[in-house]
Phi, psi and omega in degrees: 000127178251123173277111188250122166266131190232121179286113182263007184303321183295350176286341186275142174075190180306137187279106175275184175301316178298317177300324178298315178304306182297320182295323182285322185280328189300316178292325178287326176290325181294336175283350183282122178290347179279353185243140166244115195249136170234131178260129181249161173221127175262093181196147178266308186291323189262011189294335184277348182269348186301313188302324181296341185257003184257145179289163178304139173096351180257125183273142177266139180225112177226157179224164182269061178247128174292134184302318181297317180295319179301310182298316178300323178293319179292344178286338187243347188205169181260040177204153003281140180285151185296342178296341175295334175274312197261338194083183184297131174223169181262321180226134171253126172256102174278102195276357187217056169076329188262109186261123180280151167303144187197154172276349187267175168295157191221137170237133178234135184268129177233118185263338171198169177245036178307326182292341177260313184289317184221071185301332178292348181255010183238163181284157187304321190293334178292348179284350174281342191300316180310306184295320179294324176291318181295320177296320178297317181298314178299329175286347180105016182292149168265157181243128168257140178221167190251004176210160175287328177306308185291322179306314181298321180292317182298313180300324182281341189254326189246157182273076188219138177297137184307322182295345177263010172245111192245125174275127169228115180291137174283176170277199180238131179301150183298124180229349195290344184265019183287149179256111189287327179292320175293322177298319180294325176295318178297321185283337181081014181203163180279334185231124176209153167268131186243139168233143183229128175159165177291136182281098182208162194302328185293334185283341167071032181290330171306323176294323177294323176297319177296318181297317180295323181295332182291331184251347188296325186293330177275359186217071191300341181266000182280138174234165172240127180240123179249101184264113180170152179296142170292124180250198180290152171070032177282355180301323180297319176298317179299319180297317182292321181294321176301327183274352182286137180292330186248035185300331181293346178255013175255117186244130176238084188288357185083198178297138179243152180288164180305318180293316175300317179299314177298319182291320179292325172301312181300327178268001186283152176272324181213147168255122181256131180226092188266022190302153174273336179196135176217143176267348173200262176113104179285318193302324175299317180292323173305312176301315177301318181298330180271000177079028179251133184288159190232132168243125185222172175261154182278064189237131174054231186273005183302311180304315183297317183293312189279341170059038181084005183257014178222159174271120188250142176221171179294148187283349183252014185244092181294324181294316177300318177299313184296315183296323180294315176303310182305312185298312180301319185289334191249341186249103180300327178292320178297311183303308184300321177299311180299316181295314178303309183293323182294320178302321176288325185289317183296336182290345180284355187241126189221130176296323176302312178295322179296318178297318179298320181290325175294319177303313183298330177292313181301321181290323178296330179294339187270349182271000000 
């Protein structure tokens, strides 16, 4: 039996990609008889909400410490230790970059190195990650990541033995139960290109607006829906939208619920994924599971994740992105081929397999 402390903080608030990973893994890990799990949350305001987001058999552990103060302490010292939240444990899995000081063995999840590669594209708090990771590595932490692309980046960037950086692919969030008619009603049109993600510089939505503008004149029924929370640096998106000739057909409803997300995917004509950099990327796989063709950029781990089942273009080429979307919308053969390949590709990702591989990683830390 391994006593596991698992960071459940990403389950609180609007669900990010990290939140989807934690949400998918938690119930599968909870089913493993080899694990006794306590989930901790480093938050002051959301500490009372954690228990409601946990699967049966997982205990919630919170304290009245402000997250910002705790992180600043962890940048400078080896206290407070996470055992003040959890009690004695064998392994700590820090699921969101920030590994707490601990007496136990430690695994820290790192999903991308945007904070190293392009610090101008990340929020200010992510600039603390390099020092926090170096401190964790000095304590002997192992690193879990979700793509071989990021694994190679981590090994090249941080002083850690390659065998202590382990790639475990996640599963795919549930999309199969979407209602296409409701999705079209939410979009306000019968035909739309859908993008999903936080409106922030790394997601490259200004380029997508320009690409949509280039094809919208020839397709007056087509709309663009960008579903995601407004993040930092959204001014660039606002500027691109204000300059668009067809801005009235670009809809940005903000954060959408899991049910709305599934319905929007089910009704979409194309999923657009225009990112500048990704360490994994759920939306293309969610679209494939829903039978929706994908046009994406050749950025970071995206080619590895989609595995030839999406049309890929350069992240800085709005014209090429527009041409790809137009072709997928108008060429039934291309569309059918992408959907067929997508149906096969998303089946390669399983939460059950991910939990089994993580259990093997936890066991490796004990040897």
